[in-house]
C-alpha positions in Angstrom: 0.0 0.0 0.0 1.2 3.5 -0.7 0.2 6.7 1.0 1.6 10.0 -0.3 4.4 8.2 -2.1 5.5 6.4 1.1 5.4 2.6 1.0 3.4 1.0 3.9 4.4 -2.6 4.2 1.7 -5.3 4.7 3.9 -6.9 7.4 6.7 -5.9 9.7 8.8 -7.9 12.2 9.6 -6.4 15.6 11.2 -8.4 18.4 10.8 -11.6 16.4 7.1 -11.0 16.1 5.4 -10.9 12.8 2.8 -8.1 12.7 0.3 -7.5 10.0 -1.1 -4.1 8.9 -4.4 -3.5 10.5 -5.0 0.0 9.0 -3.1 3.2 8.0 -3.9 6.8 7.4 -2.4 10.2 6.8 -2.4 12.8 9.6 -2.7 16.3 8.4 -2.4 19.6 10.3 -3.3 22.9 8.6 -3.4 21.3 5.2 0.1 19.9 5.6 0.5 16.1 5.5 2.6 15.6 8.7 2.8 11.9 9.2 1.4 8.5 8.3 0.1 6.5 11.2 -0.3 2.7 10.9 -1.5 0.0 13.3 0.2 -3.4 13.1 -0.9 -6.3 15.1 -0.1 -10.0 15.6 -3.8 -10.7 15.0 -6.5 -8.4 13.7 -7.9 -5.8 16.1 -11.3 -4.2 15.3 -12.3 -2.6 18.5 -11.1 0.1 20.9 -10.7 -2.2 23.9 -8.3 -4.7 22.2 -6.4 -1.8 20.6 -5.7 -0.2 23.9 -5.9 -2.8 26.7 -5.2 -6.2 25.3 -2.0 -8.2 25.5 -1.9 -8.6 21.7 1.5 -7.6 20.4 0.9 -4.4 18.5 2.7 -1.4 17.0 1.7 2.2 16.1 4.1 3.1 13.3 4.6 6.8 12.4 6.3 7.8 9.2 7.1 11.5 9.3 6.2 13.0 5.9 6.9 16.7 6.2 10.3 18.4 5.9 9.0 20.9 8.6 9.3 18.2 11.3 12.3 19.1 13.5 13.2 16.9 16.4 11.9 19.5 18.8 8.6 19.7 16.9 8.2 15.9 16.9 8.8 15.6 20.6 6.5 18.6 21.4 3.7 17.2 19.2 3.8 13.8 21.0 4.0 15.4 24.4 1.2 17.9 23.8 -1.0 15.2 22.2 -0.7 13.0 25.3 -1.1 15.8 27.7 -4.3 17.0 26.0 -5.8 13.5 25.8 -5.2 12.5 29.4 -6.3 13.5 32.9 -3.7 15.4 34.8 -3.2 12.5 37.3 -2.7 9.9 34.5 -0.4 12.3 32.6 1.8 12.6 35.8 2.1 8.8 35.9 3.7 8.7 32.4 5.4 12.0 32.4 8.9 10.6 33.3 8.6 7.9 30.6 7.4 10.5 28.1 10.3 12.8 28.9 12.7 10.0 28.2 11.1 9.4 24.8 11.2 13.1 24.0 14.9 13.2 24.9 15.6 10.2 22.6 13.7 11.9 19.8 15.8 15.1 20.1 19.1 13.3 20.7 18.7 11.1 17.6 17.6 14.0 15.4 14.2 12.4 14.5 12.5 14.1 11.7 11.5 14.0 8.0 11.3 10.5 6.5 12.0 8.8 9.8 9.9 5.9 10.9 9.0 5.6 14.6 7.7 2.3 16.0 5.8 2.3 19.3 5.7 -1.4 20.0 3.9 -3.1 22.9 4.6 -6.8 23.5 2.6 -9.4 25.3 5.2 -9.3 28.2 3.9 -5.8 29.0 7.1 -4.1 27.7 6.9 -1.0 25.6 9.7 -0.6 22.9 10.6 2.6 21.0 12.3 2.2 17.6 13.5 4.7 15.1 14.2 3.3 11.5 14.2 -0.3 12.8 16.8 0.5 15.6 15.8 -0.1 19.2 16.3 3.2 21.1 14.6 2.4 24.4 12.2 0.1 26.3 10.1 0.4 29.4 9.4 -2.8 31.4 7.9 -1.6 34.6 5.5 1.0 33.3 5.3 -0.2 29.8 1.7 -1.0 29.9 0.7 2.4 31.1 2.7 4.2 28.5 1.5 1.9 25.7 -2.2 2.4 26.7 -1.7 6.2 26.7 -0.2 6.2 23.2 -2.7 3.8 21.8 -5.6 5.7 23.4 -4.4 8.9 21.7 -5.4 7.4 18.3 -7.8 4.6 19.2 -9.6 5.7 22.4 -13.0 7.3 23.1 -11.7 10.7 22.2 -9.1 10.1 19.5 -7.0 12.8 17.8 -9.0 12.1 14.7 -12.1 9.9 14.6 -11.6 9.1 10.8 -8.1 7.9 11.5 -9.3 5.7 14.3 -11.9 4.0 12.0 -9.2 3.4 9.4 -6.7 2.0 11.9 -9.3 -0.4 13.2 -9.9 -1.6 9.6 -13.4 -0.1 9.2 
């Protein structure tokens, strides 16, 4: 599948897990295509509950599609999106984990044409990849961080309801 001249593979392999494309869509802001978001899963997911809370290995892949995406802009966008979508008490729980990811984004110069994989495994570990290279993982609070990130796109109040439907294969 192609979206905006970017190839979206039907399958990816992360941590020796074969994941299949569940759905993909373009995220735009002010008429600028900013990134492609794709949901990959070990088995198909068609509902919000499984997308956020299940132990099914799954990955939200982001492909940055705008040359305007600086590392600072990418990290701020992720941070602001999570902060806006969560209660202040829940946000405080993930804030140290989020700060670590934001620091990684900025140190590794994440930007245009980079691929970010937010992978949650059945062992409740959250992994963060850039261009297929593991940059970090969270064991202890992995489930909380994964649920926050998946909720941002697939929860009751997603960033974009049309993207949610597409990611869930509807």
